[in-house]
MARDREN-592303 format. One record per residue (C-alpha): x negated, z, y negated. Coordinates in steps of 0.2 Angstrom, whole numbers, plus 5000, padded with zeros to 4 digits. Each point is the difference from the previous one (the first is absolute). Last residue first. Layout:
# residues N
R / X / Z / Y;
...
This chain:
# residues 111
R / 5010 / 5037 / 5066;
R / 5018 / 4997 / 4997;
R / 4995 / 5005 / 4981;
R / 4987 / 4987 / 5001;
R / 5010 / 4986 / 5004;
R / 5013 / 5006 / 4988;
R / 4987 / 4998 / 4988;
R / 4995 / 4983 / 5005;
R / 5018 / 4994 / 5001;
R / 5000 / 5005 / 4982;
R / 4985 / 4992 / 4996;
R / 5006 / 4982 / 5008;
R / 5017 / 5001 / 4993;
R / 4995 / 5002 / 4981;
R / 4986 / 4985 / 5006;
R / 5014 / 4990 / 5003;
R / 5010 / 5004 / 4988;
R / 4988 / 4998 / 4985;
R / 4997 / 4984 / 5008;
R / 5018 / 4995 / 5001;
R / 5000 / 5005 / 4982;
R / 4986 / 4989 / 4994;
R / 5006 / 4986 / 5008;
R / 5016 / 5002 / 4995;
R / 4993 / 5000 / 4981;
R / 4990 / 4985 / 5002;
R / 5014 / 4990 / 5008;
R / 5012 / 5004 / 4983;
R / 4985 / 4998 / 4988;
R / 4999 / 4981 / 5008;
R / 5018 / 4997 / 4999;
R / 5001 / 5009 / 4982;
R / 4984 / 4985 / 4994;
R / 5011 / 4987 / 5009;
R / 5016 / 5006 / 4990;
R / 4987 / 4999 / 4983;
R / 4994 / 4980 / 5004;
R / 5018 / 4998 / 5004;
R / 5006 / 5005 / 4984;
R / 4986 / 4993 / 4988;
R / 5004 / 4983 / 5012;
R / 5019 / 5001 / 4993;
R / 4998 / 5006 / 4984;
R / 4987 / 4985 / 5000;
R / 5014 / 4988 / 5006;
R / 5012 / 5007 / 4987;
R / 4987 / 4998 / 4985;
R / 4996 / 4982 / 5006;
R / 5020 / 4998 / 4998;
R / 4998 / 5005 / 4979;
R / 4986 / 4989 / 4997;
R / 5010 / 4985 / 5005;
R / 5012 / 5005 / 4991;
R / 4992 / 5005 / 4985;
R / 4991 / 4983 / 5003;
R / 5018 / 4990 / 5002;
R / 5006 / 5010 / 4984;
R / 4986 / 4992 / 4988;
R / 4985 / 5014 / 4996;
R / 4993 / 5006 / 4982;
R / 5020 / 4999 / 4991;
R / 4989 / 5016 / 4991;
R / 5016 / 5012 / 5005;
R / 4996 / 4994 / 5019;
R / 4983 / 5002 / 5001;
R / 5001 / 5017 / 4993;
R / 5013 / 5004 / 5013;
R / 4991 / 4994 / 5014;
R / 4985 / 5010 / 5003;
R / 5007 / 5017 / 4998;
R / 5017 / 4992 / 5012;
R / 4988 / 4996 / 5012;
R / 4991 / 5015 / 5001;
R / 5018 / 5009 / 5000;
R / 5004 / 4987 / 5015;
R / 4985 / 5006 / 5009;
R / 5002 / 5018 / 4999;
R / 5017 / 4997 / 5004;
R / 4997 / 4989 / 5017;
R / 4985 / 5012 / 5007;
R / 5010 / 5015 / 4997;
R / 5006 / 5001 / 5018;
R / 4984 / 4994 / 5004;
R / 4992 / 5014 / 4993;
R / 5012 / 5012 / 5006;
R / 4995 / 4994 / 5019;
R / 4982 / 5003 / 4995;
R / 5002 / 5018 / 4993;
R / 5011 / 5004 / 5016;
R / 4985 / 4994 / 5010;
R / 4987 / 5007 / 4988;
R / 5007 / 5017 / 5005;
R / 5003 / 4999 / 5020;
R / 4980 / 4995 / 4997;
R / 4997 / 5016 / 4991;
R / 5010 / 5011 / 5013;
R / 4991 / 4991 / 5016;
R / 4983 / 5004 / 4990;
R / 5004 / 5017 / 4998;
R / 5006 / 5002 / 5016;
R / 4985 / 4992 / 5010;
R / 4986 / 5011 / 4986;
R / 5013 / 5015 / 5005;
R / 4994 / 4997 / 5019;
R / 4984 / 4993 / 4999;
R / 4993 / 5019 / 4995;
R / 5006 / 5011 / 5013;
R / 4997 / 4986 / 5016;
R / 4984 / 5006 / 5004;
R / 5009 / 5018 / 5000;
R / 5011 / 4996 / 5013;
């Protein structure tokens, strides 16, 4: 059991950190469309006000923003998936080592 004392808290902490990172990435993916739209509006408003862009060019830019939002959200969701798998791995390692340490304690007590 003594050999697992230091690693168990580290595994638990890493599992928690990756679970929180997964949640953060999911929220980032959900916010991607809104943040990309706000960034587009910040650029588009001055162009519209000064008549520095045609309506067809504005439509094309808006379509590109929509495509970019989908890609941005997809990247964030893929990061979330990686964090989820990593968190599950650390949690599984924590559980396996904890069971192993409990089994070794009970084996010592039986002997």
